[in-house]
Structure formats: C-alpha cells, structure tokens
N, C-alpha and C positions, 0 to 999 in steps of 0.2 A: 618496553614500556608495560605499565600496569593498565588494563583496561576494565572500566566498567561499563556493561551492556544492560540497558534500562528497558523492561518489558518481559513477556512471557510466552509471546507465540512463535509461529514457524518463523515468521520473519526475523525475530531476534536469534532463532536458534541458526539460521543460515549466515547470519552476521558473526555470532561464535565461531561457527564452523571455520568461515573464510578468514576472520581474524586470527584465529590460532594457527593457521597456516604460514602467518607470517613470523620471519625470523626476528623482527622487531618487537614482538610480543612477547613476555614472560610470564604474565599470569592474566587470567580472565575472570571476572566476577560478573555475576548475572542477579538482576534484582526485579522481580522475583525470580525469574526463569522458571523452568519447567523440566519434567523429568529427564528429556532429551538433553538439555543445556548442561545437567549435570555432568554429562560426558565430556563436556567441553571446557568447563570453569567451575567456579564455586557459586552455588546459588545461595542467595540472602533472603531472609524473610523479612524482606522491606519491599513493600508495594510500589509500583511503579508512579503512583501519584503522591507519593509522600516526600514532597520536594524536600523539605528541611532535612530529614533523615538521611536522603541519598546524598546531599551535599554534605552532610556532617562525615556520613562514612568516605566519602570520596577524600574529604580533608585529613581524616584521621589516618587513612589508608594509603596517602599519597599518590592517589590515581592520577595518570599522566594524561589519559584520555576517556572521557565518558562519551558513549554513544547512545542516543534515546530513539528507540523504536516506536513506540506508539504517539497518537496525535496530542492525547490528554495532557501529558504531562508539559509539551511544548504550549499547549493553549495556556496553562495554568502559570507559565513563566519558570520554568526549571532552567532553562539556558541564562536567565537574567540572575536568578540566584545563584549561578555556578560563577557566572562573570563577576558578580560583586566579590565572591571570595576569591577571585582571580585563579579560578579552577578552568582547564580546559576541557571544553565539551563540543561536541559536533551537534549542529542544529540550530533553528531560528529562534530569536528571542520572541517574546510573548507577542509584541505589535506586528512582527512579520509571520508570525502563525497564523494571525487574521485571514490569512489566504486561504486557511482551509477552515479555520475554526468560525467563520461568518462567510456564508456563501452571499450574503448582501454586500459585505466588503469587497469580494472577490470580482463580483459583475460590477460594481460600479467602478472599482479600479480598471477593470478589462474596457469598460466603456470610456473612463477617462483616457486611458492611454493607446487607444484603437487596437485592442489586442482581440483577434476575430474570436466570436462567440455569439451564441443565440441571442435574437432580441428577447428582452426581459421586462418584467415589472416586480416591484416589491410592495408587498401588502404587510399591514400591521393589524387589520381586523379582519376577521373572518367574513362579515358582510361585505366589505369592500373587495375581496379577493373572489367569492363565489358571484359576486355582481360582474367581475371582470370575467369570469371564465365562461358567461353566458354568450360571450362576443368571440371566444376563441375557435380557431380551426382545431379540428383533432387529427391524430393524437396532439396532445400536449404534455409537458413536465411541470410537475409540481415538487417543489424543495423547500425543506424546513432550512431555515437559516444555520442553526448551530450543529454541533457535532452529535451525529447518530450512529456512530460505528459501522458506516456505509450503508445505512438502511432507511434513510429520511429521502430518498428520490423516488418519483411515482411518475412512471408513464400511464396517462390516462386517455381512455379512449372515447370519452362522451362528458357532457356537462353533466350528467347524473354521477358519475365515478369522481369527476372533479371536485363536486360538491361533496360528495362523503370524504374524500381524501383533505380537503380543506378543514372540515368539521373535526375530522380524526387527529389531526394535526394541531389545530390552534384550539378549538374548544375541549375536545377530549383529552388535549394535552398527552398524546402518546407517547412525546419524545421530551416532555417537561418543557422548559424553559428554552429549549433549542428550537421549538415550534413558535416561539413567540412571534415571529415574522416569517413570511413565507416569499419564494421566489416563483413567480410563474414564467414559464418561457417555452419560446416556440421549439418544437420538437424536430431534430435533425436527423437526417437520412444518412447513411454510410457505415463504415467500419470503426469500431472503436478501438483505440489504440493507446497503451500507454507509454509515455517517455519520462524516465527519471532522470534528472541531471544534478551532478554535484558542484556545487558553487561555494567561491568564497566571499562572494557579493561582487566580484569583478569578472574573474575566469568563469566559464561555465563548461564542464565536461560532461555531455549526454551518455549515458548509458545505452546499451541496446534496446532498441523498442521492444516492447512485449504486449501479449493481449490477454486479458482477463475474463473470466466467465462469472458474472456477477450472480446469475438466478441461479436458483436451486436444484432444476431438474434439466434434463436433456432437452435441447431444442429452445433453449433461454425461456423456460417456463418456469413459472412460481414465483415464490416472493425473492426479494434481493437478500443477499448475503454479504459476508465479509469478503467473500470469492471464493469459488469452487474449483479452482484451476487456472493456470495461464502457460504460455508457451514463450519461447524467445528462440532466434529473433522473428519478426513478422514480416512477410513480403509485402504487408499493406502500406508501409513505409518505406519507400528506397530512398537512394543518397539524395536525389533530387529533393523529394518532400520532407528528408529530416532537414536539409538546408534551409526550407522554406519553416519548417517548426523553429529552427534557432534562430533566423533572421526576424520572424515576425510574431512569435510568442516567447520564446526563452529570454533572448536578450532584451527585448522591450520591457520585459516582466521585472528583469534585475535592473535596469536603468529606471524605470519608473519607480520601483521602491526606493532607490537612492534618491530620486527627486523628492519622495516624502520623508527622507531623512531616516530610511531604513535600509539596514545594511543586512543583505539576507545571507547567512551563512548555513550551510546545510544540502538536505536534497530539497530541490524542486519538481514536484513531481505534476506533470500534465495530463489529465486526462482528456483525450482527444477524440473528434470525430473526424475522420476523414471522408469529407462530402465531395460531391462534384464540382463544387467551387474552391477546394482546398480544405488543410486542416482546421477546425474549429475548436476552440477550449470547451469543453463539459465541464470541466473544475479542474481547481489546484488543489494538491494535498502537499503538506509541508513537512513530509517525512517519506523514508521508504516505503513501498506499496507491499501489502500481503494479499493474494500470494505471487506478484510479480517478482519480489526479491529472491523468492526460492527458485524461480526459473533463470534470473539473469546472474546472481553471483557465481553459480557454478561454471560459466563461460568465461569469467574474468579473469585474466591472466596477471594483471598488473597488481601489486601488492596493496591491497585495500586500505591495512594501517598506515601506510604511507599517504595515501590519497587521503585519506580522512584527516589525518595530521597536518596535512599541508593545508587543507581547506579551512581548518581551526587558525592555523598561524597567518592567514592570509597570504599562502604562499602559492597557490594552485596553478599558477602562471608558470611556475618551474618545470612543471610536467607537460611534454609537447602532448602527448596522447594516452589514451587508454590502450591496452592490449587486450585482446579477445582471442579465445581458441576457437577452433571451426567447428561447425556443427550446430546441434540444435538441442536445447533443453526444453521438458515437458514438465509441469508439475500437476498432479491429480489431487486434489483434497480430500481424504477420507473425513467423514463428520459422522456424528450420532444422531440417531432416529430423533426425529423432531425439530433438529436443527433447520432455520434461525429460530423456532420457538422454543419451548420447554422439551429438554433432554434429561437422560439420566448420567450419572458420572459414577465413577468406582467402577467400571467394567472391565473384566480381565481383558488384556490385549494378548493374543499369541502370535508366533511368527515373526517377530521383530529380532530373535537371534540371529546372528550372520548375517544380516542383510543387507551390511553395507560394502558396496564394491565401487569400483572406477565407473561404472556405468549406470547404476541404480542405487538408491538410498533413500531415506525418509527423514524429513526434518520434522521434529515435536511440536505442533501446535497445541495441543491440550492434554497432557499426559502427567501422571506422577509414578514414582517409582517406590514401591514398598517390598524391601527385601529385594529378592529375584524376579519380582512381579511388576510388570507393568499396568497400570491401570488410565481408564480414560478420565479427564477431568475439565472436558470443553466440549463446546458444539462442534469446532472443528478439531480433529485428535490429529492427524496426520497428514502431510505435504510429501507425497511419494514422488520422488525425482527419477527421470529418465533422462539420459545423455546417448546421443547417437550422431552420425553423422548428417542426418537430416530428421525433420520433425515426424514422420512416420516412426522411424526407428527409434527415436525418443520415446514416443507415445507408447510403442510396443514394449519397451523395456519397463516403462513405468507401470502399465497395466498387467505385466507379467509379476513385478513385485508386490503389486496388490492382491494378486491370488493366493499369496503365502501369508497375509495378514488378515486376522479374524479378531473382532469384537462383537458383542450383542448389537443389533440393530445398525450396523455400520452400512453406510450408503456413500455412493460416488457417481459422479456424472462420467458416463461412459462416451461422451462426446466431445472431450476437450479436443479444441484445434480444428472442430468442423468447418468452421468458415474458410479455412485455409485449403480445405479439400474440395470447396464447390467448385462447379465448372467454372472455368475462366479465372481462377485463382492458381498461382503456381507458387508452389512453397518448397523452396529448396532444403 
C-alpha cells in the first residue's frame, strides 16, 4: 500500500520507520516531514494543517492509508474531509478529537461517564477563576481549555501563583483562544504513566505503558515542554493495573463516546496518575504521544501497517493481540538551547553519520538536510533511542549515542527514567 504520514516530528519519523518495515507498504510520503524522514520516504511541501491540499494529494496519488501524527489537523477535521472523499485515514473525526482539543469537554465527559479523574471546576472569566482559587488547597492544577502543544498545564503552589497563571492565560491570552476557558482541578499525587491504545471504535488494543518527562530540566524542574524523553515499559503499571485501566478508563471512554454518537477510530492516549486509590486520568490525547511513540514502537513486533489498516476498516477484532519484543527502550530528546522558549535554527549537527544500529539510533524531530549537512530546524531536534534487555542498559546505549552527536547549544536531560530507580521501585 501507499502511505501518507502527516506531521514533521520525532513521532512521525518513528511511524515512518516502523511502517517502512512492513511488507505491505510499498511507498511512504511525508507531509511535510523532516530531514530524517526523507530517508524513509518522500517529503512533500504541504503543511500538516493544510487539510485540503493533503486530501487533494491523497486523492491524486491514490494513497491507501493516511496516518495523522499531530493533534492540530485532527482538531481541524482532516479525518472528516478524507471521509467525505472516501479516503482511508487513521485518526478520530473532529467531534471525537474534542477529547484532546477541549479539556472542558474531556473533563465533563469523564464526569458524565464516571471515568476516574481529579475533581474540577470550569471558568469562563478570570475574575471567577481567581476568586475560586482563594478557596483551594495547594498545590493545585490550572489548565487552558484548548490546544497548547503540551504547554498549557500548570501546577501552582500558592494563591498568588494561581492568580498570576489565570491572568496569563485568560487576560494576557498567552495561548490565544485556547485560553478563553480554564479548568481548575485538584492536584493528584502518584506516578504519571502514558497508555496509548489503538481502537476502531469497538475493539481496543492497548500498547505497552510508558513514562514521559515533561519538564525541561533534571529532577522535573523548569517549564513544561512537549516532552524531553520517555521509556517503555514501566513497572508502575503491572498487569492488574493495566486491566483496571482497560476496564474503568479505556473501555468506558469508547463506550461513552459511542453513546454520544461518536465512533472513535485512531489512538486513544490516556495520560494517567497512578494514585494510592488507583489510576486517575490527567488528560486524554487523540493521537500517538511524542516522545512516547519513539520509545514504544521499537518494541512492537506486530506489523503496524496491518494494525492501522484494520482499525480504519473497523476490523481490529480480527487481531488476537499485539506481539512485543522483550527488553526495554529509552528515548532521550536532544533540544536546542532556549527551548521551550526562543532558540536558534540552522545550526550544523555532527555525529549523525553511521549512527544507526540494532541497539541505538535517532529519530529526527527538528532537522533539515542541505547536501551532506544536517541542520537544526526546531526546539526538539533529535530523539535518541537505546534498546537493551533492561532499562538501565537501554538508557546506557542512548546516552552513549548522544556523546557522538553535537550541535551548538545542545542540551538534554541526564536523568530520564530516574523515577524507576528510586528506592522501592523495581524496573526490569
């Protein structure tokens, strides 16, 4: 089949890499792609949010499967447009994508269908939100309603900090229209875990659980980012807890959406907090996570193209289960100095030659290629991957690979996976 991948980050490079391994895939197109993705397929000069041109291309080239990476085109209705043209595409329609595009929708949906999450209130004015914050116990959590590229969630430690955060979101419009409403919710203690599942609207196939690292600096310090690294699997979610997640979160979510006349086809990503009372949903996403995908897909043995095609055709139930390779995968993100704020681009990257082997490699997140030169083109530049029999070995391979790669101002977290090694936590 001919496949079109929409997006340009490390997640999309990982998808292209995995799909290229399939005997069912004969050509891959990436829109717009990045420098590294050009090694897996043909990159197109079509932005990920140009829904009409993407659909035109898919129609003209007779693309048999389109896979959408980022949330923005899903929220814009790219799947709806492809469906109108009878084109096959993996991802939820616009109404279904609300589960990520609107935190208000997601929280009210969870409340309606008794899906475990933190207590919350929704506010449409800063005055009401600030007034409510006076009665809170701290820490607390404040979230912008709309899409903010993973940067719209704030843990605040005092009323003063809460008031400043509400003002920044709603008055200063730091995130534009995405901050027209805010969710204020209770802070949950525990371990954060990401569970992604592929679904056709009825059958649900969970992927291995992973753990992301959102903050920019070691020890979970600094501002939130799109993600500075991840590892898979995580021991914080054993088989019993995974069953709990399936029974009380994934399954009732898909059923609840059906009750709302929404057939959810694509990836349902549950960002969870594993509390003393069990798993609680922090947020839902409507697509593969980044950088979780870069850590999860290298461990998948089942043909990804077959899985996605069956999901699109509503035939996922014909697959008994997904097969996984043993061991662990670690992803460490190399970022540009200044990220997640302002940063330079066009910086020369060295050390990428002959970097790919069976136990360590790099997915490109923000790169371009000019002749034989690799240049930076984003805040998150590379997702460096290590594979081994256990997490310690996988991390060692990833960090060893990072030593060979250089660009001006490069920084990365040196403590990816640190929670797994704390006393009392066993990580195989």
